[in-house]
C-alpha positions in Angstrom: -38.5 -7.0 -27.8 -41.2 -4.5 -27.3 -44.9 -5.3 -26.6 -47.3 -2.4 -26.1 -51.1 -2.9 -25.9 -54.4 -1.1 -25.5 -57.9 -2.2 -24.5 -61.1 -1.0 -26.1 -63.7 -1.8 -23.4 -61.8 -3.2 -20.5 -59.1 -4.6 -22.9 -58.0 -3.3 -26.3 -54.3 -4.0 -26.1 -51.9 -2.2 -28.3 -48.7 -3.9 -29.2 -45.8 -2.2 -30.9 -42.2 -2.7 -31.2 -39.9 -5.3 -32.5 -39.3 -3.2 -35.6 -35.9 -1.5 -36.0 -32.9 -2.1 -38.3 -31.3 -5.5 -38.9 -28.1 -5.1 -40.7 -25.2 -2.7 -40.9 -22.8 -5.6 -40.7 -20.4 -4.5 -43.4 -17.7 -7.1 -43.4 -15.0 -8.4 -45.6 -13.0 -11.6 -45.3 -9.3 -11.8 -45.8 -8.0 -15.2 -46.7 -5.0 -16.1 -44.6 -2.3 -18.6 -45.6 -4.5 -21.4 -44.3 -7.4 -21.6 -46.9 -9.7 -22.5 -44.1 -9.0 -19.5 -41.9 -10.7 -16.1 -42.3 -10.3 -12.7 -40.8 -13.6 -10.8 -40.8 -13.3 -7.1 -40.8 -15.7 -4.1 -41.3 -15.3 -2.3 -44.6 -14.8 1.4 -44.8 -17.8 3.4 -43.5 -17.7 5.8 -46.5 -17.7 3.2 -49.2 -21.4 2.4 -49.3 -24.7 3.0 -47.7 -27.3 0.3 -47.0 -31.0 -0.3 -47.6 -32.8 -2.7 -45.4 -36.1 -4.5 -46.1 -37.7 -6.5 -43.3 -40.6 -8.9 -42.8 -41.8 -9.8 -39.3 -44.2 -12.4 -37.9 -44.9 -12.9 -34.2 -47.5 -15.3 -32.6 -48.3 -16.1 -29.0 -50.1 -14.5 -26.1 -49.8 -11.8 -23.5 -50.3 -12.4 -19.8 -52.3 -9.6 -18.1 -53.8 -9.2 -14.7 -57.6 -9.5 -14.8 -59.1 -10.0 -11.4 -57.5 -12.5 -9.1 -55.9 -14.6 -11.8 -53.7 -13.6 -14.8 -55.4 -14.0 -18.2 -53.9 -15.1 -21.5 -54.6 -12.7 -24.4 -53.9 -14.1 -28.0 -51.5 -12.0 -30.0 -50.4 -11.9 -33.6 -48.2 -9.3 -35.3 -47.2 -8.8 -38.9 -44.9 -6.0 -39.8 -42.7 -4.7 -42.6 -40.1 -2.0 -42.5 -37.8 -0.4 -45.1 -35.1 2.2 -44.6 -31.8 3.4 -45.8 -28.9 4.1 -43.5 -25.8 6.2 -43.7 -23.1 6.0 -41.1 -22.0 9.4 -39.9 -19.2 8.6 -37.4 -15.6 7.9 -38.5 -15.4 4.5 -36.7 -12.6 5.7 -34.4 -14.5 5.1 -31.1 -14.7 1.5 -30.1 -18.1 0.4 -29.0 -19.8 3.6 -30.4 -21.6 4.2 -33.7 -23.8 6.8 -35.2 -26.0 6.9 -38.3 -28.8 8.7 -40.1 -31.8 6.6 -41.3 -34.6 7.4 -43.7 -37.6 5.2 -43.2 -39.4 4.6 -46.5 -42.0 2.7 -44.6 -42.6 1.3 -41.1 -45.9 -0.5 -40.5 -47.2 -3.2 -38.1 -50.6 -4.9 -38.1 -51.4 -6.2 -34.6 -54.2 -8.6 -33.8 -55.0 -8.9 -30.1 -58.0 -11.2 -29.4 -60.4 -10.2 -32.2 -59.2 -6.6 -32.5 -56.9 -5.4 -35.2 -54.6 -2.3 -34.9 -52.4 -0.7 -37.5 -49.3 1.2 -36.4 -47.3 3.5 -38.7 -44.4 5.9 -38.5 -45.6 9.5 -39.3 -44.0 11.2 -42.3 -42.5 14.0 -40.2 -40.4 11.3 -38.3 -39.0 9.4 -41.3 -35.6 10.9 -40.7 -34.1 9.3 -37.6 -30.7 9.6 -35.9 -29.3 6.4 -34.5 -26.7 6.1 -31.8 -25.1 3.0 -30.2 -23.1 3.8 -27.1 -22.5 2.1 -23.8 -24.4 -1.0 -24.9 -27.5 1.0 -25.6 -29.3 2.0 -28.8 -31.0 5.4 -29.1 -33.3 6.2 -32.0 -34.5 9.8 -32.3 -36.4 11.6 -35.0 -34.3 14.5 -36.3 -37.3 16.9 -36.6 -38.8 16.4 -33.1 -39.7 13.7 -30.5 -41.6 10.6 -31.6 -44.4 9.1 -29.6 -43.7 6.0 -27.6 -45.6 3.9 -30.1 -43.5 5.2 -33.0 -40.3 4.6 -31.1 -41.2 1.1 -30.2 -42.2 0.4 -33.8 -38.6 0.8 -34.8 -37.1 -1.6 -32.3 -36.3 -5.2 -33.2 -33.7 -7.8 -32.3 -30.4 -7.2 -34.2 -30.3 -3.5 -34.6 -28.0 -2.4 -37.5 -25.8 -0.3 -35.2 -25.0 -3.2 -33.0 -25.0 -6.3 -35.2 -21.5 -5.8 -36.6 -20.0 -6.3 -33.1 -21.0 -10.0 -33.3 -18.1 -10.5 -35.7 -14.9 -11.9 -34.2 -11.9 -9.7 -33.6 -9.5 -12.5 -34.6 -9.0 -14.9 -37.5 -11.4 -17.9 -37.3 -11.4 -21.3 -38.9 -14.4 -22.8 -40.7 -16.8 -24.2 -38.1 -15.1 -22.3 -35.3 -17.3 -20.9 -32.5 -16.9 -17.7 -30.4 -19.0 -16.3 -27.5 -20.2 -12.7 -27.9 -20.2 -10.4 -24.9 -23.3 -10.8 -22.8 -24.1 -7.1 -22.6 -23.7 -6.9 -26.4 -26.3 -9.7 -26.8 -28.6 -7.8 -24.4 -28.4 -4.8 -26.7 -28.9 -6.8 -29.9 -31.9 -8.7 -28.5 -33.5 -5.8 -26.6 -32.9 -7.1 -23.1 -31.7 -4.5 -20.5 -29.8 -7.0 -18.4 -28.3 -10.4 -19.4 -27.4 -12.6 -16.4 -26.5 -15.7 -18.3 -25.8 -16.6 -21.9 -25.1 -19.7 -23.9 -25.2 -17.9 -27.2 -22.4 -18.7 -29.6 -21.6 -17.5 -33.1 -20.0 -19.7 -35.7 -18.6 -19.4 -39.2 -20.5 -22.3 -41.0 -19.3 -22.1 -44.6 -17.8 -20.1 -47.4 -18.9 -20.8 -50.9 -19.3 -18.8 -54.1 -18.0 -15.6 -52.4 -20.8 -15.9 -49.7 -20.0 -16.7 -46.1 -22.6 -18.0 -43.7 -22.7 -17.3 -39.9 -24.9 -18.9 -37.4 -25.9 -17.6 -34.0 -27.5 -20.0 -31.5 -28.3 -20.1 -27.8 -30.3 -18.9 -24.8 -30.3 -15.7 -22.9 -31.7 -15.1 -19.4 -32.0 -11.8 -17.6 -34.5 -8.9 -17.3 -36.5 -6.6 -19.5 -38.0 -3.5 -17.9 -37.4 -5.1 -14.5 -39.3 -8.3 -15.4 -37.6 -11.8 -15.6 -37.1 -12.8 -19.2 -35.6 -15.6 -21.2 -35.0 -16.0 -24.9 -34.1 -18.8 -27.3 -32.5 -17.3 -30.4 -31.3 -18.7 -33.7 -29.8 -16.6 -36.5 -28.5 -17.2 -40.0 -26.5 -14.4 -41.5 -25.0 -14.2 -45.0 -22.5 -11.7 -46.3 -20.8 -11.1 -49.6 -17.1 -11.5 -49.3 -16.3 -9.6 -52.6 -18.3 -6.5 -51.6 -17.8 -6.8 -47.9 -21.4 -6.4 -46.6 -24.2 -8.6 -45.3 -26.9 -9.4 -47.8 -29.4 -11.3 -45.6 -30.3 -11.9 -41.9 -32.8 -14.4 -40.6 -33.8 -14.6 -36.9 -36.1 -17.0 -35.1 -36.8 -16.5 -31.5 -38.9 -17.5 -28.5 -39.4 -15.3 -25.5 -41.0 -15.9 -22.1 -41.4 -12.9 -19.8 -43.0 -12.5 -16.5 -45.4 -9.7 -15.7 -43.6 -6.6 -14.5 -44.4 -3.3 -12.9 -44.7 -1.5 -16.2 -45.2 -4.3 -18.7 -47.4 -7.4 -19.4 -46.1 -10.9 -19.3 -45.7 -12.7 -22.7 -45.0 -15.9 -24.4 -44.2 -15.5 -28.1 -42.3 -16.9 -31.0 -41.3 -14.9 -34.0 -39.3 -14.7 -37.2 -37.6 -11.7 -38.8 -36.0 -11.7 -42.2 -34.0 -8.8 -43.6 -32.6 -8.3 -47.1 -29.7 -5.8 -47.3 -28.5 -3.9 -50.4 -25.4 -1.7 -50.6 -25.6 1.4 -52.9 -23.3 4.3 -53.4 -25.7 6.9 -52.0 -29.3 7.2 -50.6 -30.8 10.3 -52.1 -32.8 11.2 -48.9 -29.5 11.1 -46.9 -27.3 13.1 -49.2 -25.7 16.3 -48.0 -27.7 18.3 -50.5 -31.0 16.8 -49.4 -30.3 17.1 -45.7 -29.5 20.8 -46.1 -29.0 22.5 -42.7 -29.7 19.3 -40.7 -26.4 18.4 -38.9 -25.1 14.9 -39.5 -24.4 14.4 -35.8 -26.3 16.0 -33.0 -26.7 15.2 -29.3 -30.4 15.5 -28.5 -32.3 15.0 -25.3 -33.8 11.5 -25.3 -37.4 12.6 -25.1 -40.8 11.3 -26.3 -43.9 13.2 -27.1 -47.4 12.8 -25.6 -50.7 14.3 -26.7 -53.8 14.0 -24.6 -56.4 11.8 -26.2 -59.0 14.6 -26.3 -56.5 17.2 -27.4 -56.4 19.2 -24.2 -52.7 19.3 -23.5 -49.4 18.0 -24.9 -45.9 17.5 -23.4 -42.5 15.9 -23.9 -41.1 13.5 -21.3 -37.9 11.6 -20.5 -37.9 8.3 -22.3 -37.4 6.5 -19.0 -41.0 7.2 -18.1 -43.4 4.4 -18.9 -47.2 5.1 -19.2 -49.1 2.5 -17.2 -52.6 4.1 -17.4 -54.1 6.7 -19.6 -57.6 7.9 -18.8 -59.5 11.0 -20.0 -58.7 12.9 -16.7 -55.8 10.8 -15.3 -52.4 9.8 -16.6 -50.0 7.6 -14.6 -46.4 7.0 -15.4 -43.5 5.2 -13.8 -39.8 6.1 -14.2 -37.7 3.0 -14.9 -33.9 3.1 -14.6 -31.7 0.0 -15.0 -34.7 -2.2 -14.5 -35.9 -0.5 -11.3 -38.9 1.7 -10.6 -37.5 5.0 -9.5 -40.6 7.3 -9.3 -44.3 7.5 -9.9 -46.1 10.4 -11.7 -49.8 11.0 -11.5 -51.3 13.7 -13.7 -54.9 14.9 -13.2 -56.8 17.2 -15.4 -59.8 19.3 -14.4 -61.8 22.3 -15.7 -63.3 25.0 -13.6 -65.7 27.8 -14.4 -64.2 30.6 -16.4 -64.7 33.1 -13.7 -63.3 30.9 -10.9 -60.8 32.7 -8.7 -57.1 32.2 -9.3 -55.7 29.2 -7.4 -53.3 30.3 -4.7 -49.9 28.7 -3.8 -51.0 28.5 -0.2 -54.0 26.5 -1.2 -51.9 24.0 -3.1 -49.5 23.7 -0.2 -52.3 23.0 2.2 -53.9 20.5 -0.2 -50.6 18.6 -0.6 -50.1 18.5 3.2 -53.6 17.3 3.8 -53.4 14.6 1.1 -50.2 13.1 2.6 -51.7 13.0 6.1 -49.5 11.2 8.6 -46.8 10.6 6.0 -46.1 14.4 5.8 -43.1 15.8 7.6 -42.4 19.3 6.2 -42.6 21.6 3.2 -39.2 21.8 1.6 -40.0 24.4 -1.0 -42.9 26.4 -2.6 -42.6 28.6 -5.7 -44.8 30.4 -8.3 -44.0 31.3 -11.9 -44.6 30.3 -15.4 -43.2 27.6 -17.7 -41.8 28.4 -21.2 -45.2 28.0 -22.7 -46.5 30.9 -20.6 -48.7 28.8 -18.3 -48.9 29.9 -14.7 -47.2 27.2 -12.7 -47.2 26.5 -8.9 -44.7 24.1 -7.3 -44.7 22.5 -3.9 -42.0 20.1 -2.6 -42.8 18.1 0.5 -40.8 15.7 2.6 -42.1 12.7 4.5 -41.9 9.0 4.9 -43.9 5.9 4.1 -43.3 2.9 6.3 -40.0 4.4 7.4 -38.7 5.1 3.9 -37.9 8.8 3.3 -40.0 10.1 0.4 -40.0 13.3 -1.6 -43.2 14.6 -3.3 -43.0 17.1 -6.2 -46.3 18.7 -7.0 -46.9 21.0 -10.0 -50.1 22.8 -10.8 -50.5 24.3 -14.3 -53.2 26.8 -15.2 -54.3 27.1 -18.8 -57.0 28.8 -20.8 -60.8 28.3 -20.3 -60.4 27.2 -16.7 -58.1 24.2 -17.4 -56.0 23.0 -14.4 -53.5 20.2 -14.5 -51.7 18.8 -11.5 -48.7 16.5 -11.7 -47.6 14.7 -8.5 -44.3 13.0 -8.6 -43.3 10.6 -5.8 -39.9 8.9 -5.2 -37.6 7.6 -2.5 -35.4 10.5 -1.4 -32.4 8.2 -1.5 -33.0 7.8 -5.3 -32.6 11.5 -6.0 -29.4 11.0 -8.0 -31.1 8.4 -10.3 -34.2 10.5 -10.6 -32.0 13.4 -11.8 -34.1 16.0 -13.7 -36.8 13.5 -14.9 -39.4 16.2 -14.2 -37.7 18.9 -16.2 -39.0 18.0 -19.7 -42.6 17.8 -18.4 -42.4 21.1 -16.6 -40.8 23.0 -19.5 -42.8 21.5 -22.4 -46.3 21.2 -21.1 -48.8 23.2 -23.1 -52.6 23.5 -23.3 -53.8 23.0 -26.9 -56.3 25.3 -28.6 -59.8 23.9 -29.3 -62.8 22.5 -27.6 -61.2 19.5 -26.1 -63.0 17.9 -23.1 -61.7 15.4 -20.7 -65.1 13.7 -20.6 -65.1 10.4 -22.5 -67.3 7.3 -22.7 -66.8 4.6 -20.1 -65.8 2.3 -22.9 -62.3 3.9 -22.9 -62.0 4.7 -19.2 -59.3 2.8 -17.2 -57.4 1.8 -20.3 -53.7 1.2 -20.0 -52.7 2.8 -23.4 -49.1 2.0 -22.9 -47.8 -1.1 -21.2 -44.5 -1.4 -23.2 -41.9 -4.0 -23.7 
């Protein structure tokens, strides 16, 4: 479950998430010799496509750090989402599924304290590719990266690409229970790590060609590195004659501690989903899609635009924004629940006739700022990124309290005297996990045309615009 929030003066919290597909459980039941025994199987992928309509309600509070003591911030969320989905894989790979989705609508109304915020998916991102692989769900707009807020808007317990795996792979009797895999449950309920699960699924009844399943239990683990526990209860109905689910209902309670990139929370919620099978969704037909490939492996990137329109960039989805101020952006790289790196971006504007900033000046500035932590310069270089902006790079080695640390410092020069520096810091021993997490920022960063200014009223300074999940 995702919770993002934003403060207006010192606190306009913005919460998004918990909205993505419930469904895609296309199942048919084959009656065995024993009239009380059923074999639940997925129907052919090409037979039908599905339309999903959801309603979401969440109530509770966020737990945020304010001064010496954490503070409770009241939270209410109401959301609705509707989309059609077409499977585009052939079902031959166990544990992997791909789809195309067209979102007719995706909207959430958030009330935090006395402030109300409306979140929507932009029209250019209505066509979305979905992929479930290695117990992870990826949702990517086919026509360019979504923002973090848009991405989180589409995430909800019970994603349609994972839910079918709740079904048993063997014949079951009425009232029989089975225990779904813990990692599968983590994917279904948006927990990155499940350490313990009491969740069971059960075939409750079969009547009038409708079978009822119940999911019930408790999960404990971590979400974005923070301890989390969930109580879940689900009721799922599917049509035996047509072989697809027609309704899903979920009730849940979640308790989560404050984490390094997310607030704490205590919420309860309800999600209902009505599912309809149709022969073809017009927006997902081959004719309508045109040259857009059904299956494409895209980089898992998100888009960021500076609040005053000075610059824009794309970034690895593992980065989480923890502070977004007019002249300062801070992000942390999370991988498998662990903080891998910190990135601090600073924006400044100099006089138009200011001399060109020299690489030697940047190297000296980095060395001076690190002080006693500095050991040596590993690399310095000068060039330009694909957008044509002059780019300086300095790589420095050092240590902090005996831990070897690597600093990557980039300086971008844009029009009208704009200068942007990005300082990335991480434990040198985590280099493999860091990978090329800086590459998307380096290659995509552009300065936008216009009269944007980093100056902004103090009302919106020091605002964490993204404290997700």
